C-alpha positions as CSV (number, residue, x, y, z in Angstrom):
1,X,1.0,-2.8,-11.6
2,X,3.1,0.1,-12.3
3,X,5.3,0.5,-15.8
4,X,9.3,-0.5,-15.7
5,X,12.8,0.6,-17.4
6,X,12.9,-2.9,-18.9
7,X,12.0,-4.1,-22.4
8,X,8.0,-6.1,-22.9
9,X,8.2,-8.9,-21.2
10,X,4.7,-11.6,-21.3
11,X,3.3,-13.0,-17.5
12,X,1.3,-15.6,-16.1
13,X,-0.9,-14.1,-13.7
14,X,-3.9,-15.8,-11.8
15,X,-6.1,-14.0,-9.3
16,X,-7.4,-15.9,-6.0
17,X,-9.0,-14.2,-2.6
18,X,-8.5,-11.1,-4.0
19,X,-4.7,-11.6,-4.3
20,X,-3.0,-11.3,-8.2
21,X,-0.5,-13.7,-8.9
22,X,2.6,-13.6,-11.2
23,X,4.0,-17.4,-12.5
24,X,7.8,-17.3,-11.3
25,X,9.7,-19.6,-14.4
26,X,12.6,-20.0,-12.5
27,X,11.2,-21.3,-9.3
28,X,7.8,-23.1,-11.2
29,X,4.9,-22.0,-9.1
30,X,2.6,-18.7,-8.7
31,X,4.0,-16.2,-5.7
32,X,2.0,-12.8,-4.9
33,X,2.8,-9.9,-6.7
34,X,4.2,-7.8,-4.8
35,X,6.0,-4.5,-6.2
36,X,9.6,-5.7,-5.5
37,X,8.3,-9.4,-6.9
38,X,6.9,-8.0,-10.0
39,X,10.5,-6.2,-10.8
40,X,12.2,-9.1,-9.4
41,X,10.5,-10.8,-12.7
42,X,11.3,-8.3,-14.8
43,X,14.9,-8.5,-14.0
44,X,14.5,-12.3,-14.1
45,X,13.2,-12.2,-18.0
46,X,15.6,-9.6,-18.8
47,X,18.6,-12.2,-17.5
48,X,16.3,-14.8,-19.8
49,X,15.5,-13.0,-22.9
50,X,17.6,-10.3,-23.4
51,X,21.1,-11.9,-22.0
52,X,20.6,-15.0,-23.1
53,X,21.6,-16.6,-19.5
54,X,19.8,-20.1,-19.3
55,X,17.5,-20.7,-16.5
56,X,19.5,-23.5,-14.9
57,X,21.6,-21.2,-13.8
58,X,19.8,-18.2,-12.2
59,X,18.4,-18.6,-8.8
60,X,16.5,-16.9,-7.0
61,X,14.9,-15.9,-3.5
62,X,17.7,-18.7,-1.0
63,X,18.9,-17.5,2.2
64,X,22.6,-17.0,2.8
65,X,24.9,-16.0,5.8
66,X,26.1,-12.7,6.1
67,X,28.5,-12.3,9.4
68,X,26.5,-15.5,10.7
69,X,22.5,-13.8,10.0
70,X,20.4,-15.2,7.8
71,X,19.3,-13.4,4.6
72,X,18.2,-13.1,1.4
73,X,19.2,-13.1,-2.7
74,X,17.2,-11.7,-4.8
75,X,19.2,-13.6,-8.1
76,X,21.8,-14.5,-8.5
77,X,23.5,-16.1,-11.4
78,X,26.1,-19.1,-11.3
79,X,28.9,-19.7,-13.8
80,X,28.4,-23.2,-15.5
81,X,30.9,-24.2,-13.1
82,X,28.7,-23.1,-9.9
83,X,30.7,-20.4,-8.7
84,X,28.4,-16.9,-8.9
85,X,28.9,-14.8,-12.1
86,X,26.2,-11.8,-11.0
87,X,24.2,-11.1,-8.1
88,X,20.8,-8.5,-8.8
89,X,19.2,-6.7,-6.0
90,X,15.7,-5.9,-6.4
91,X,13.7,-3.3,-4.6
92,X,10.5,-2.0,-5.7
93,X,9.8,0.8,-7.8
94,X,9.3,3.0,-5.5
95,X,12.4,2.8,-3.4
96,X,15.4,5.0,-4.6
97,X,18.0,3.5,-4.7
98,X,21.6,5.1,-2.6
99,X,24.0,3.8,-0.4
100,X,22.9,1.7,1.8
101,X,21.2,-0.7,-1.1
102,X,25.2,-0.7,-2.6
103,X,26.4,-1.4,1.3
104,X,23.7,-4.1,1.4
105,X,24.7,-5.7,-2.3
106,X,28.4,-5.6,-1.4
107,X,28.0,-7.5,2.1
108,X,26.0,-10.5,0.6
109,X,28.9,-10.3,-1.9
110,X,31.6,-10.3,0.4
111,X,30.2,-14.1,0.9
112,X,29.1,-14.9,-2.4
113,X,32.7,-13.4,-4.3
114,X,30.6,-12.4,-8.0
115,X,31.8,-10.6,-10.6
116,X,29.4,-8.3,-11.8
117,X,26.9,-7.3,-9.6
118,X,23.2,-5.4,-11.0
119,X,21.0,-3.3,-8.4
120,X,17.8,-2.1,-9.2
121,X,14.2,-0.3,-8.7
122,X,12.8,-1.4,-12.4
123,X,13.0,2.4,-13.2
124,X,16.8,2.7,-12.5
125,X,19.6,0.0,-13.3
126,X,22.8,0.0,-12.1
127,X,25.9,-2.3,-12.9
128,X,29.0,-3.4,-11.3
129,X,31.4,-5.8,-11.9
130,X,33.7,-6.3,-9.0
131,X,37.9,-5.6,-8.9
132,X,38.7,-7.8,-5.4
133,X,42.3,-7.3,-6.4
134,X,42.1,-3.1,-5.6
135,X,38.5,-4.1,-3.2
136,X,35.9,-1.7,-5.7
137,X,34.0,-1.5,-8.0
138,X,33.5,-0.2,-11.4
139,X,30.4,0.7,-12.6
140,X,29.6,-0.4,-16.2
141,X,26.4,0.5,-19.1
142,X,25.1,-3.3,-18.8
143,X,26.2,-6.5,-17.9
144,X,27.9,-9.1,-20.0
145,X,25.7,-11.1,-22.0
146,X,26.3,-14.5,-21.2
147,X,28.9,-16.3,-22.7
148,X,29.3,-20.5,-23.0
């Protein structure tokens, strides 16, 4: 798999019928290893190991309704009160992050109301803090670490 712009993490793999799978600690199962899944698993480990978010507050690949359409978010980090703290949108390393990607996560956030957004293709990472009052986002150097 492509080397990504994340710290090095240890992963569990298995191979079955010429397909490699990676163990997802959040979903507690092996997932077929595709380029986007590689980025997603690195993002999850980054949140857990470098930003100290508890696994219990992280959700991966769940359905949500946006304007009546079914969509799937990549990663959501909840606050302890159940509100949404961060949405992470993951793309394959060969997908260029552009305005379309930011529009996608902004549409998701109309429903989810997260305080922070992260967009990554594993090579480039973008972090934003929502300014709901002025209906815009402010770019940051990184997302905040977990605080109790």
